[in-house]
C-alpha positions as a printed NumPy array, in Angstrom:
array([[-141.138, -172.208,   -8.638],
       [-139.78 , -175.624,   -9.049],
       [-138.747, -177.991,   -6.674],
       [-139.421, -181.358,   -7.736],
       [-136.708, -183.267,   -5.529],
       [-139.047, -184.044,   -2.597],
       [-138.184, -187.783,   -2.835],
       [-134.261, -187.083,   -2.258],
       [-133.558, -187.836,    1.566],
       [-130.52 , -186.354,    1.882],
       [-127.289, -184.61 ,   -0.078],
       [-123.951, -185.511,   -0.081],
       [-121.961, -182.552,   -0.116],
       [-122.22 , -178.916,   -1.187],
       [-120.286, -179.653,   -5.055],
       [-122.744, -182.563,   -5.589],
       [-125.708, -180.246,   -4.895],
       [-124.285, -177.619,   -7.085],
       [-124.315, -179.977,   -9.826],
       [-128.269, -181.37 ,   -9.469],
       [-128.692, -177.79 ,   -9.304],
       [-127.118, -177.402,  -12.861],
       [-129.004, -179.592,  -14.537],
       [-131.909, -178.074,  -13.622],
       [-130.883, -174.5  ,  -14.437],
       [-129.677, -175.613,  -17.936],
       [-132.723, -174.103,  -19.677],
       [-131.729, -170.774,  -18.327],
       [-128.088, -171.499,  -20.396],
       [-129.067, -169.128,  -23.47 ],
       [-129.776, -166.395,  -21.207],
       [-125.952, -166.297,  -20.503],
       [-126.544, -165.752,  -16.805],
       [-124.178, -164.447,  -14.126],
       [-123.977, -167.114,  -11.125],
       [-123.278, -165.352,   -7.761],
       [-122.82 , -167.609,   -4.472],
       [-123.595, -166.203,   -1.16 ],
       [-120.521, -166.959,    0.639],
       [-119.521, -168.888,    2.024],
       [-121.336, -171.843,    1.793],
       [-122.908, -170.948,   -2.023],
       [-119.523, -170.921,   -3.46 ],
       [-118.899, -174.471,   -3.789],
       [-122.373, -175.261,   -4.948],
       [-122.205, -172.105,   -7.365],
       [-118.982, -173.318,   -8.625],
       [-120.361, -176.32 ,  -10.239],
       [-123.411, -174.676,  -11.931],
       [-121.143, -172.253,  -13.869],
       [-118.854, -175.1  ,  -14.88 ],
       [-121.952, -176.534,  -16.206],
       [-123.316, -173.522,  -17.746],
       [-119.985, -172.397,  -19.064],
       [-120.997, -169.179,  -17.175],
       [-119.49 , -166.681,  -15.268],
       [-119.088, -166.908,  -11.582],
       [-119.251, -164.308,   -8.589],
       [-119.907, -163.792,   -5.292],
       [-122.463, -161.041,   -3.746],
       [-121.494, -160.87 ,    0.079],
       [-123.823, -161.088,    2.658],
       [-124.201, -160.948,    5.963],
       [-127.099, -162.658,    8.13 ],
       [-128.955, -160.424,   11.015],
       [-129.997, -162.958,   13.544],
       [-132.002, -163.057,   16.693],
       [-130.042, -162.072,   19.786],
       [-131.133, -165.586,   21.355],
       [-130.815, -167.395,   18.107],
       [-128.311, -166.1  ,   15.947],
       [-129.55 , -168.675,   13.149],
       [-133.064, -167.476,   12.973],
       [-132.183, -164.892,   10.353],
       [-133.962, -161.148,   10.261],
       [-132.869, -159.228,    8.071],
       [-129.54 , -159.089,    6.128],
       [-126.689, -156.653,    5.17 ],
       [-125.478, -156.784,    1.734],
       [-122.662, -154.992,   -0.074],
       [-122.922, -151.837,   -1.426],
       [-124.805, -150.154,    1.586],
       [-128.139, -152.54 ,    1.198],
       [-129.818, -153.145,    4.716],
       [-133.049, -155.406,    4.802],
       [-134.96 , -155.951,    7.859],
       [-138.221, -158.019,    8.33 ],
       [-140.666, -156.076,   10.956],
       [-142.566, -158.02 ,   11.58 ],
       [-140.219, -161.306,   12.193],
       [-138.257, -158.736,   14.108],
       [-141.467, -158.556,   16.818],
       [-142.413, -162.206,   16.645],
       [-138.541, -162.425,   17.827],
       [-139.381, -160.465,   21.047],
       [-137.225, -157.981,   19.886],
       [-136.94 , -154.576,   18.167],
       [-135.038, -152.83 ,   15.335],
       [-132.988, -150.481,   17.741],
       [-131.975, -153.178,   19.464],
       [-130.596, -154.942,   16.608],
       [-128.352, -151.98 ,   15.96 ],
       [-125.085, -153.194,   16.951],
       [-125.809, -156.574,   15.725],
       [-125.966, -154.426,   12.544],
       [-123.198, -152.299,   12.828],
       [-120.479, -156.093,   13.973],
       [-122.337, -157.967,   10.535],
       [-121.586, -154.852,    8.711],
       [-117.982, -154.815,    9.533],
       [-117.797, -158.369,    9.179],
       [-119.067, -157.864,    5.446],
       [-116.559, -154.842,    4.958],
       [-113.777, -157.535,    5.877],
       [-115.04 , -159.932,    3.674],
       [-115.569, -157.304,    0.941],
       [-111.837, -156.517,    1.283],
       [-110.513, -160.488,    1.554],
       [-112.954, -161.741,   -1.724],
       [-112.304, -159.361,   -4.195],
       [-108.828, -157.959,   -3.877],
       [-107.891, -155.568,   -6.473],
       [-109.669, -156.993,   -9.138],
       [-112.285, -154.449,  -10.842],
       [-115.994, -154.679,  -10.261],
       [-118.606, -154.779,  -13.108],
       [-122.39 , -153.618,  -12.994],
       [-125.182, -155.868,  -12.663],
       [-127.67 , -153.886,  -14.672],
       [-129.559, -155.591,  -17.432],
       [-127.904, -159.122,  -16.292],
       [-129.8  , -162.474,  -15.868],
       [-129.268, -163.408,  -12.403],
       [-128.569, -167.267,  -11.119],
       [-128.278, -166.403,   -7.112],
       [-126.707, -169.696,   -5.388],
       [-126.765, -170.738,   -1.527],
       [-126.387, -174.228,   -0.478],
       [-129.51 , -173.459,    1.804],
       [-131.838, -170.962,    4.043],
       [-133.579, -171.371,    6.944],
       [-136.379, -168.735,    7.004],
       [-135.247, -166.739,    3.556],
       [-134.428, -163.665,    5.187],
       [-130.776, -163.395,    3.983],
       [-131.823, -164.328,    0.388],
       [-135.056, -161.748,    0.356],
       [-131.879, -159.152,    1.232],
       [-129.836, -160.516,   -1.966],
       [-132.551, -160.305,   -4.077],
       [-133.659, -156.764,   -3.299],
       [-130.162, -155.545,   -3.249],
       [-130.198, -157.048,   -7.028],
       [-133.533, -155.551,   -7.8  ],
       [-132.072, -152.178,   -6.883],
       [-129.225, -153.041,   -9.307],
       [-131.65 , -153.15 ,  -12.279],
       [-131.086, -156.652,  -12.779],
       [-132.89 , -158.076,  -15.847],
       [-134.235, -161.571,  -13.632],
       [-133.272, -163.225,  -10.797],
       [-133.408, -167.123,  -10.09 ],
       [-132.306, -168.208,   -7.108],
       [-130.721, -171.852,   -7.055],
       [-131.125, -173.698,   -3.504],
       [-129.815, -176.876,   -1.893],
       [-132.275, -176.901,    1.046],
       [-135.001, -174.874,    1.571],
       [-138.22 , -175.29 ,    3.698],
       [-141.794, -174.705,    1.808],
       [-142.798, -171.561,    3.612],
       [-139.482, -170.079,    2.792],
       [-139.427, -171.248,   -0.596],
       [-143.036, -170.015,   -1.501],
       [-142.158, -166.239,    0.365],
       [-138.637, -166.024,   -2.191],
       [-140.82 , -167.226,   -4.894],
       [-142.773, -164.049,   -5.006],
       [-139.592, -161.88 ,   -5.067],
       [-137.761, -163.974,   -7.628],
       [-138.047, -164.778,  -11.158],
       [-138.007, -168.545,  -10.291],
       [-136.997, -170.266,   -7.649],
       [-135.002, -173.919,   -7.986],
       [-134.605, -176.028,   -4.911],
       [-133.45 , -179.559,   -4.318],
       [-134.939, -180.18 ,   -0.712],
       [-137.872, -178.786,    0.182],
       [-138.418, -180.87 ,    4.02 ],
       [-140.763, -180.286,    6.427],
       [-140.453, -180.328,    9.193],
       [-137.728, -178.135,    8.876],
       [-134.307, -177.137,   11.751],
       [-131.507, -176.447,    9.737],
       [-129.535, -176.879,    6.649],
       [-126.845, -178.67 ,    7.627],
       [-128.959, -181.789,    8.857],
       [-129.918, -182.924,    5.012],
       [-126.347, -182.818,    4.075],
       [-124.127, -186.003,    4.68 ],
       [-121.17 , -183.614,    4.772],
       [-121.599, -179.733,    6.061],
       [-118.159, -179.109,    6.754],
       [-117.859, -175.351,    7.07 ],
       [-115.842, -173.568,    3.95 ],
       [-112.915, -171.586,    4.64 ],
       [-112.334, -168.266,    3.375],
       [-109.363, -169.518,    1.812],
       [-111.442, -172.095,   -0.431],
       [-113.698, -169.008,   -1.77 ],
       [-110.834, -167.152,   -2.783],
       [-109.177, -170.267,   -4.432],
       [-112.589, -171.147,   -6.448],
       [-113.064, -167.293,   -7.182],
       [-109.654, -166.801,   -8.617],
       [-109.734, -170.517,  -10.336],
       [-112.788, -169.416,  -12.175],
       [-111.006, -165.627,  -13.767],
       [-114.235, -163.855,  -13.623],
       [-114.494, -160.394,  -12.803],
       [-116.386, -159.019,   -9.349],
       [-119.42 , -157.554,   -9.304],
       [-120.87 , -154.426,   -7.688],
       [-124.412, -152.997,   -6.598],
       [-124.972, -149.568,   -6.303],
       [-125.894, -148.185,   -2.743],
       [-129.65 , -148.4  ,   -1.226],
       [-131.408, -149.309,    1.724],
       [-134.361, -151.645,    1.744],
       [-136.312, -151.198,    5.145],
       [-135.547, -149.746,    8.362],
       [-131.442, -150.593,    9.688]])
């Protein structure tokens, strides 16, 4: 697990985060990695990594399942291909239940389907089996969304999964390191309240920007087969 950037007070923007991460990921260039971004915020970061490593870029579409009273507090995720992940212990800590979250899971699944149609259009899908994947986001707060994505990739029989993040609190970084082959993080601040506080520019990424970057990359789309992890 690698971090090594605690001295950096803030990140200018997502593109600069991607450029800095790319330098730390050059050691994996010989693995011919596939760069997968979690949209929307992870796409500008991943775009810079893919350019620097001369690697294919695509998205893995994931939707966070947030706590009822605090949607930013992740309790799990739904991932394209039919994957669902809920952290039962965290669900209980949030004072809710799996059954109570079902409407949220349904709503996020619908939004996931919308984004799949929007981002993928008519591009063909390619398998992930035996690929070396670098999974990218601008940052995580609890790690639940990223953990769901990692489990979806494992079920697709990828060869290795490396997680690359602009910002991640130490406890989430430790959790992710138990499931990924490596975790590369620029900032691991503590105390931690939100990813956006560690970027000078954290302007929301639009669907149009995601589509433009994916089209510019001229890369094939990715699919994972359906499988469920944890209760839904």
